[in-house]
N, C-alpha and C positions, 0 to 999 in steps of 0.2 A: 589541531583544532580548526573547525570550520569558522571562517569569518563571513558574516552575513553582510553583503554590501548595503550601503546607505542606511545602516542602523545606528542607534545611539545608546550609549550607556551614560546615565547622569551620574556625576561625581560631586560630592560635597563633603566638606570637613566641618566639624561642629564641636562646641565645648560642652555638649550634653543637652543643649536646648536650641531651638530655632525660632524665628519670628513667625507670627501668625500669617503675615503677608506672604512669606516664603512658602509656608505649608499650603495655603490656599492656591497660590500660583502653581506649585508643583502638582497638586492634586488635579487641577484643571488640565495641566500639560499632559499628565499621564493618561487622561481620558480622551485625548485627541490622537487618533490613529495616524494622522499625517506626520507626527513627530517620529514615528518608528522607533520607539523606546523598547529595548529588550533587556534592560538591566539597570540597577541603581547600586552604586558603590559608595560607601561612606567610611569615614575614619575619624577618630578623636585622639589627640595626643597633646602633651604639654608643649610640644614644639609644632607650630603650625606647618612648617615645611615638611616635617617628618610625616604628618598626617597626609599631606598632599602626595608624597612619594608612596605611601601605603596604598592610597586610592589608585595611583597609576599602576602599581604592581598587580592589584586586584583586577583592574581593567584588562591588562595584558593577558592575564590567565583565563579570562572569559568567565562565563557563568552558565548555570543551568537554564536552558531555554527549550520549552516544549518537553520532549522526551529525551533530549540530548544535551550536549555541551557545545556552546558556541561563543564567539566573540563579536563585539560590535565594531563597526568601522570607525566610529567617532566617539570621543569622550567629551561630554558637555559639562564643563565646570560651571557650577552655580553656587555662589556664596549664600549662606543661610540668612542674610539680611537683605536679599534682593526680591523684587517683585517683577513680574513679566507677564506677557500675554500668552495665552494657551497655545498659539501656533508659532511662537518665536523660534523654536528649535527647527521646525520645518523651513522657516524663512532663512535662517542662517545656513542650513544645508543647501538651499537653492542658491544663495549668494556664493557659497564655496564652489559650487558647480559652475556658476556663471563666470567667476573670476579666476578659477583654477587655483584657489587658495588652499593652503594647508591648515590655516587657522583663521577663524572669523570671530570677531568680538562685536557684541551689540553696543548700542549707545548707552553708556552709563556715566555716572558722575561721582566725584570724590569731594568730601567736605574737609577742607584744611582748617582744623580747629583753631590753630594759633592765629590764623589770618581772618577767620570767619568767611572764607571764600569757597565758592563751589567751582570746580574745574572738571573738564571732561577727563575720563579715564583713558587717555590716549597720549602716547609719548613718541618723540623722535629722538634718535641718538645723534649727538654731535661728535663728529670725528675730531674736531678741534679741541674740545674739552674732555673728550672720552667719557661723557656723562649723558644721561637721559634728560631731555628738556620737555616741559609741558607743551602739549598742543593747545594753543590759547583760544582757538575758535574753529568753527566748521560751518559749512553750508548745509542746512537741514535737508535730509533726503539723499545725500550723496554717499558714495562708497569710497573710502580712502585706503590707500596702501600705507601702512605705518610700520614701525619696528619696535613698538613697545606698548603693553597694556597690562592692566591687572587681570586677575583670573576670576573676577566676580561673575562674568557671564561670557565665557569663552569656549568655542567649539574647536576641538583639536583632533586632527586625523591620526589614526593609529600609526601611520608611517613615520610620524615625527618621533614617537617613542621607540619605534623599532629601528631607528637609524643607527643606533649603537647599543651597547649592553650596559650602559650606566644605570644606576639605581637612585642617584641623588639629583634628579632633575630639578628639584626646588631646594635651593640652598642660599641663605642670606650671608652677607659678610663682604670682605674685600674680595673683589673678583680677581681670579688669577691672571686673566688676560688684560683687562682694562686697568687694573690696579685701583679701581674706585669701589666704594661701598655700594652695594645693590641689595635691595630687598629680594626675596626669593622669586617673586613673580617677574620682575624686570630682569633678573639674572637668567631666568628661563628664556625670556624673549631675546636677550642678548645672545645666548648660546645657540638658539635655533634660527634666529632671523638675521641679526647683525653679523655674527661670526659663522652662521650656518647658511643653508641653501633653501630654507623654508619661507613661504609667503604668508604674511599676516595682513588681513584687511579688516577695516572698521566700518560696519554697516550702520549708518545713523538712522536708517529706516526702522531698525529693530530696537525699540525703546524699552528701557527698564527703569525701575525705581530702586533707590538705595536707602534703606532705613537706618538712619543714624539718630541725631537729635530730632530730626524730622525726616519725612520721606523726600529724598532728593530726586527730582524729576527734571525733564527737559524744561517744563514750564517755569519752575522756580529758578533754574539756571538762567534762563533767558531774562526773567524778571530781575535777577541780581545784576545782570549786565545792561539793564535798561532797554532790552530788545522787545519787540512786539511779536 
């Protein structure tokens, strides 16, 4: 199969419906040729991680492109409750090239329902506790090297998935190496970044919205922290 350099397959999982903001953002993104999108892979399953693994398998097999069969160099994970700018994928690819990263995450936020807190979707791994810890702050406009993030808006190079023959890249539960419980996204980051050789960077210039009880953006994150 021919791999077309610097091209992208968008991947997302869904429960049968998606948000209006995601649909609008995705349509605008697909209309921007700078993003170099040559495919979209989706899956739905009772188990979220199973759907993710289905998308990865589909991505690795490639898709019909033009009058032939081809594979994209990058898989762009986008959750169906995210909003984003139409050129965001092109900007993530540029960051990957600049930093020589295997994975690049945009600036996104998570709402911790029990605490009513908004936090960045970026994590550091503590060798002392063998657990992921929240990144509590950042300087806007900077690019950081991190070792954990969610898969809400994450660009991943094909070489990450082709590094071995596993099919369960996303798997929740007690991690066999750390012995700690991890959700499927952080377990993926642990295997590829902490215990692997791949580089993950966080580009705070590429901003997203996360639609939960309200749309979580950088503006209301900063407002919640009393920042201007």
